[in-house]
N, C-alpha and C positions, 0 to 999 in steps of 0.2 A: 468779485471773487474769481480767482484763477482756477480753471478746471484741472484736476489731477488726471493722470492717465486712467486711473480706476474710474473716476467720474465720467470721463469721456466714453469709456467702454460701456458703462451703465446707461449713459444717455443713448448710445448707439443701439443697445439692446432695446431700450424703451421705444426708440423710433422704428426699430424692426417690428415691434409689436403692432405699430400703426401702419405697417406695410410700406415703409420708406425704403425703396430699392437702393437709393444712393447711400443711405446709412448702412445697409446690409453689405454693400460693396466695400465701404470703408472698414466695417467690422471684420470682414474677411481679410482684408489687406493687413490689418493690425494684429490679428490673432491666429491666422491660419498656420504660421510657422510653429508656434508653440503647441497648438492642438495637433498638428501633424506629428510633432515629436512624441506626444502622448500616445497617439494611435500606433505609431511605428514601434515604440518601446514595448507596447503590449502585444501587437500582432506579429512583429518581427519579420514582416514581409512588406517591401516598399509599395508594390502595386496594390496590395490589399489595404495598406494604410492610406494610400491616396484615395481609394474608393470609399473607405470608411470616413475619411475627412469630408468628402462631399456629402455623404449621408448625414454626418454630424451637423453640417451647416443647414441642410434641409430641416433637420429637427429644430435647430435654433430658430430658423425662420418661422416654423410652425408653432413653436412653443415659447417664443420670446415673451409673450404675455404672462408666462408663469414665473418669470424672474421677478423677485421682489427686492428692490434696491434697499440696501441697509442691512439685510439679514445675512448675506454672505457677499464676498467680493465678487464682482462680475466675472473676473477671470477664473475664479474658483468654480463658479457655476458652469462656465463653458468647459472647463477641464473635466468636471463631473459628467457632463453630457458626453464628451468624447470618450472618457474612461468607461462609462457604463455601456456605451454603444460598442466599443471594442471588446469588452468582456462578453457582451451578448454574441458577438461574432465568434469568439473562442468557444463559448458553450455550444453554439450551433455546429461547430466542427466535430465535436465529440461524437463518436458513433453511439447510436442508441444502445442502452444496456439491454442485455438479454432478459427475457422473462424469467422470473424466479422458478417457474416450473421446469426450465431446462436443467436446473441444478438437480432435480430428481433423477435425471438420466446419468449423472456422473457417478461412476462406481466408487464405492468406499474402498480405500486401499487397505484398511485394517481387516482383521479377521471377522467373520460373521459371528453373531452372538452364539450360534451353535458351536462354531470352532473354538471360540474363546472359552466356553464352558468345558468343552472336551479337553483343551489344553490345560485348564486349571485342574481338572480331575486327574489328568496324567501326571502333572507336577506333584499333586498330593500323593498319588500312588508311588511315584519314584521316591519321594521323601520318606514315605512310610517304609518302603523296602530298604532304603539306605539306613534307616533307623534299626534294621535287623542286623546290620553288620557291626563288627567291632568298631568303636569310634575312630581309631587310628586308620583303619582300612577304609572306612567311609570317607574320611578326610582325604586320603590318598586318591580315591576314585574321583572325588570332586576336584582335587588338584590336577589330576591328569586329564580328565575329560571335560571339565567346565572351565578351569583356570588356565589350561594349556601348559602346565609344567611337564618337563621331560622326565623320563624314568630315572635318569641320573640325578636330577634335582630333587626328586622325591626320595630317592635312596639316601642322599646326603641329609635331607631334612629329617628323616626318621631314623637315621644312623643304622641302616641295614644294607647288606650287600645288594648290588644291582639285580641279580637273579632272584633274590628274595622279594624285591619290590615287584618284579614282573609276575612272580607267582601270586603275591597278594592281589594284584590287580586282576589277573586272569581268574582266580578263584572267586574274587568279589563279583566280577561280571557274571560268572556262571550262577552265583547265588541270586544276584539281581534279576537275571533272566528268568530263573525258576519262580521267584517271588512275583514278578510282573505277569507271568503267564498263568498264575494260579487264580 
């Protein structure tokens, strides 16, 4: 029976499990280029990938007895060892996450509950006071001061002279001021 390259690598791993240094040297020569490619692709740093490759082969030497021939291809097992080791290095690079208690110190950008309640009450009071105005004038106030329409645009919209619109708005604001201060 002729050995396939896959069987050769499986035999080399089996001999490494028996601490055969010559088999380990041959295994390194046949697979190091591929495993280096795996570590380099993940780590993206040549010197770090070279160091990782050496650590991968130390693991292979120490764990060769864990490879079970026939369950996976031997090269897949070696690639998995290299990949997992490289990912462990990436995880170790990440800075430790801050403690969740630090989040308690971050100020909330939104209004405080008291301010939100106060704003809500003020809105209701303004709406109530706007309700005391003539509907057209209340709409004109909303248009001018909430929607940003000019006096000219409002005068055209309500088909009144420009000075009449100014008078409507001025008188409406006085009435609103009196209502809000009551």
